N, C-alpha and C positions, 0 to 999 in steps of 0.2 A: 101278188101275195105279200108284198112288203110295203111299209109305210115310210114317210119322211123321217120318222123317229129311227127306223132301222138304218136309213142312210146317214143320219147324224151320228149315230153310234159307230157305224162302220168306218166313217171318216174321222172320228174323234172330234167332232165339232160341238161347240157349246151352243145352246139354244137361247135365243132372245125372244121373250114373250112380248108381243105388242098388244096393248089393251086399248080398244076404242072406248073412250070415256063417254058413256051414255047409260040410259036405263038398263039395268041388268048386268052391268060390267063387273060388279063385285063378284057375283056368283060365277059368271063365266070365267073370270080371271083366276079365281081360287080353284075351280075345278080343273082348268087347263094346267095350272101350276102343279097340281097333284098328278095329273096325267104325265107331264114332262118327267117328273121325278120317278113315277112308277114304271115308266118305259125304260128307265136306265140311262136317260140322257142327263147331261150336265147343264143346268141353267146358268147362263152368264148374267142374267138380269132381266129387267122388264122396262118397257117404255110406255109412258102415258101418251096416247094419241088423242088429242082433243078434236071432237067432231062437231060439225054444224048440225043443227043450231045448238048453241051452248046450253048444257043442262043446268038446272037451278042448283044442283048439288055437286058441280064439277070438282071444286076444291075439296069438299068433304070426301068424295069418292077417291080422289087421288091420295089424300091423307090416310084414309082407311086401308087402301092397298099398300101404302108404304109401311104401315104398322102390321099388316097381316101376311104379306108375302115373305117368304123366307130367303129371297135373294134381292139384290139392290135395284133401286130405280136408276136407270141409266140416263133418264131425261124426260122432259115433257115437250111434246111437239104441238105448237099452237095450230089453230085453223089457218090454212094458207090459201090464198087465191091461186097461186102458181106453185106447184110442188117441184122443187129441184133438189137433187141429192146434196149439193153443197149447202143449201139453206137448211135442210133438215139436219145435216151433220153438225151444224153450229149449235143445235139444241141438245146434242147428245154428249155424254161422257163415257166413251167406250174404253174397255180395258185394252191394253196393248196386245 
């Protein structure tokens, strides 16, 4: 009967929106951001996750999201051959 939004609220956790940068990401990210706020959760920020194959308008999509989302971009994660938490963390600027 409960969702992860309920859990985040109950634990007082902020939510980080991870956006897979591909076709349709603008609509998906904007709707998800609205849902985060409407559910009563606190957004900490968002992360641009670049996915293979690179889209023609990757930079334009990221810039559009930076100007349209009401919370900060915490970083851009490039396409990686081997995903390791330490490598990903180097691309992020997370609040303390």
